[in-house]
C-alpha positions in Angstrom: -47.9 51.5 -23.2 -47.7 54.9 -21.6 -49.7 53.9 -18.7 -47.5 50.9 -18.3 -44.3 52.9 -18.4 -45.7 55.2 -15.8 -46.7 52.3 -13.5 -43.0 51.0 -13.9 -41.6 54.5 -13.1 -43.6 54.9 -10.1 -42.6 51.4 -8.9 -39.0 52.1 -9.4 -39.1 55.2 -7.5 -41.0 53.4 -4.6 -38.4 50.7 -4.5 -35.4 53.1 -4.6 -37.0 55.1 -1.9 -37.6 52.0 0.2 -34.0 50.8 -0.4 -32.6 54.4 0.7 -34.7 54.5 3.7 -34.0 50.8 4.6 -30.5 51.4 5.2 -31.1 52.5 8.9 -34.2 50.5 9.3 -33.2 47.3 11.0 -29.8 48.6 11.8 -28.2 49.1 15.3 -29.5 52.8 15.1 -33.1 51.8 14.4 -34.8 52.7 17.7 -38.4 52.5 16.5 -39.2 49.2 18.1 -37.6 50.1 21.4 -40.1 50.1 24.5 -38.4 53.3 25.6 -39.2 55.1 22.3 -42.9 55.6 22.6 -42.9 57.7 19.4 -42.2 54.7 17.4 -40.2 57.1 15.0 -36.7 56.3 13.7 -35.0 59.6 13.5 -36.6 61.5 16.3 -34.1 60.2 19.0 -31.2 61.9 17.2 -32.8 64.7 15.0 -35.8 66.9 15.2 -37.1 69.4 12.6 -38.0 72.0 15.3 -36.3 73.4 18.4 -33.0 71.5 17.7 -29.8 71.9 20.0 -27.6 74.2 18.1 -24.7 74.2 20.6 -22.6 71.5 19.0 -21.0 71.7 15.7 -21.7 69.3 12.9 -25.0 68.3 14.7 -27.7 68.7 12.2 -31.0 69.4 14.0 -29.7 67.5 17.0 -32.4 66.2 19.4 -30.8 64.1 22.0 -29.5 65.2 25.5 -25.7 65.6 25.5 -23.3 64.0 27.9 -22.3 65.9 31.0 -18.9 64.1 31.3 -16.2 66.9 31.1 -13.2 64.7 31.3 -12.6 61.4 29.5 -9.5 59.2 29.8 -8.0 59.3 26.3 -5.8 57.0 24.4 -2.1 57.6 25.0 1.0 55.8 23.5 4.7 56.7 23.1 4.3 56.3 19.4 1.3 58.7 19.1 2.4 61.9 17.3 -0.5 63.9 18.2 -2.2 65.4 21.1 -5.5 63.6 22.0 -7.6 66.3 23.7 -11.0 65.8 24.9 -13.8 64.7 22.5 -15.3 67.3 20.5 -17.6 68.0 17.5 -19.5 65.0 16.3 -17.7 62.6 18.6 -19.6 64.3 21.5 -22.8 63.2 19.9 -21.9 59.5 19.8 -20.8 59.7 23.4 -24.2 61.1 24.5 -25.4 57.7 24.1 -22.2 55.5 24.2 -20.6 56.7 27.5 -23.5 55.5 29.3 -24.3 58.6 31.4 -27.3 59.7 29.4 -30.4 57.7 29.0 -31.4 56.5 25.5 -34.8 58.0 25.8 -33.5 61.6 26.9 -34.4 63.3 23.8 -36.7 66.0 22.9 -36.5 67.7 26.2 -36.9 64.5 28.3 -34.4 64.3 31.2 -35.8 61.5 33.4 -35.1 58.5 31.3 -33.7 55.2 32.9 -32.5 53.1 29.9 -28.6 53.5 29.8 -26.6 51.8 27.2 -24.9 48.6 28.3 -23.2 45.7 26.6 -20.6 45.8 23.7 -21.6 49.2 22.5 -21.1 50.8 26.0 -17.8 52.6 26.1 -17.9 54.6 29.3 -15.7 57.6 30.2 -12.4 55.6 29.8 -11.5 55.7 26.1 -7.9 54.7 26.7 -8.5 51.3 25.0 -10.1 53.0 21.9 -8.9 54.5 18.9 -8.0 58.1 19.6 -10.6 60.5 18.4 -10.8 64.3 17.9 -7.3 64.5 16.8 -6.1 66.7 13.8 -5.0 64.4 11.0 -3.0 66.3 8.4 0.0 66.0 6.2 2.2 67.2 9.1 1.1 64.5 11.2 1.5 61.9 8.5 5.0 63.1 8.0 5.9 63.0 11.7 4.4 59.7 12.1 5.7 57.9 9.2 3.1 55.3 9.3 0.1 57.2 8.1 -0.8 58.3 4.6 -1.0 62.0 3.8 -4.9 62.5 4.1 -4.9 65.4 1.6 -3.5 63.4 -1.2 -4.5 59.9 -0.6 -7.7 58.5 -2.0 -10.1 57.0 0.6 -12.0 54.7 -1.9 -15.2 56.7 -0.9 -15.0 59.1 -3.8 -12.4 61.5 -2.7 -9.4 61.9 -0.4 -9.2 60.9 3.2 -9.5 64.5 4.3 -12.6 65.4 2.4 -14.6 62.0 2.9 -13.5 60.8 6.3 -12.3 63.6 8.4 -14.6 66.3 10.0 -13.1 69.7 10.0 -9.7 68.0 9.6 -10.1 65.7 12.6 -10.3 62.0 13.1 -13.8 61.5 14.7 -16.1 58.4 15.4 -17.7 59.2 12.1 -14.3 58.9 10.3 -14.8 55.1 10.6 -18.5 54.6 11.5 -21.5 55.6 9.5 -24.2 56.3 11.9 -26.9 56.0 9.0 -25.6 52.7 7.9 -25.5 53.9 4.4 -23.0 51.0 3.3 -24.9 48.4 5.1 -21.9 46.9 6.7 -21.9 45.3 10.1 -20.7 47.6 12.9 -22.1 50.6 11.0 -18.7 50.9 9.3 -18.0 53.5 6.6 -16.5 50.8 4.3 -15.5 47.2 4.7 -12.7 46.2 6.9 -12.2 43.1 5.2 -8.5 42.3 5.1 -8.1 45.4 7.5 -9.0 47.6 4.3 -10.6 50.3 6.6 -7.6 50.5 8.8 -5.1 50.3 5.8 -6.9 53.4 4.4 -5.1 55.8 6.7 -2.3 53.5 8.2 0.6 52.8 5.8 1.6 49.3 7.1 
């Protein structure tokens, strides 16, 4: 009986580990089967255990070349109550592939790659038709806007407030809506479901 229980415990741990690892496997960020990734590894395109790039904040063990674009065209609107500066923090990591100026295989010191991102995930340097990023989202902005929830007191549905579960250093970044590791297993690598605009309505009081 003890042996059977031990086998069941081991099997449970194995399945749990596979499920946890399987989130990114098969997702849009699983690059293990791409021809340009000769390592066949999943994580190494973005992360490395050694010789990581430490110049960008919120970039754990970063391994991919960063974009050289210094000026993006940002979203503007007469109703926008914040100043959208240039992308910073973790959003710069996303743009290192998604602005299409750095080859996908330019990681681990490689600089001669030729596979640039195209298609629906290509954003370019003109972000004027995309949700503003790298903006400070705080109680003051919510009060000035009138159509936003106070992020410091409003629950996100993700185990805490908007501020401590969705914002990075108090800012709205790409990762405020998207989970690059696909932990929630939702199409579009979303942090939470947008059924009936649920993701949008987490922050927007409409």
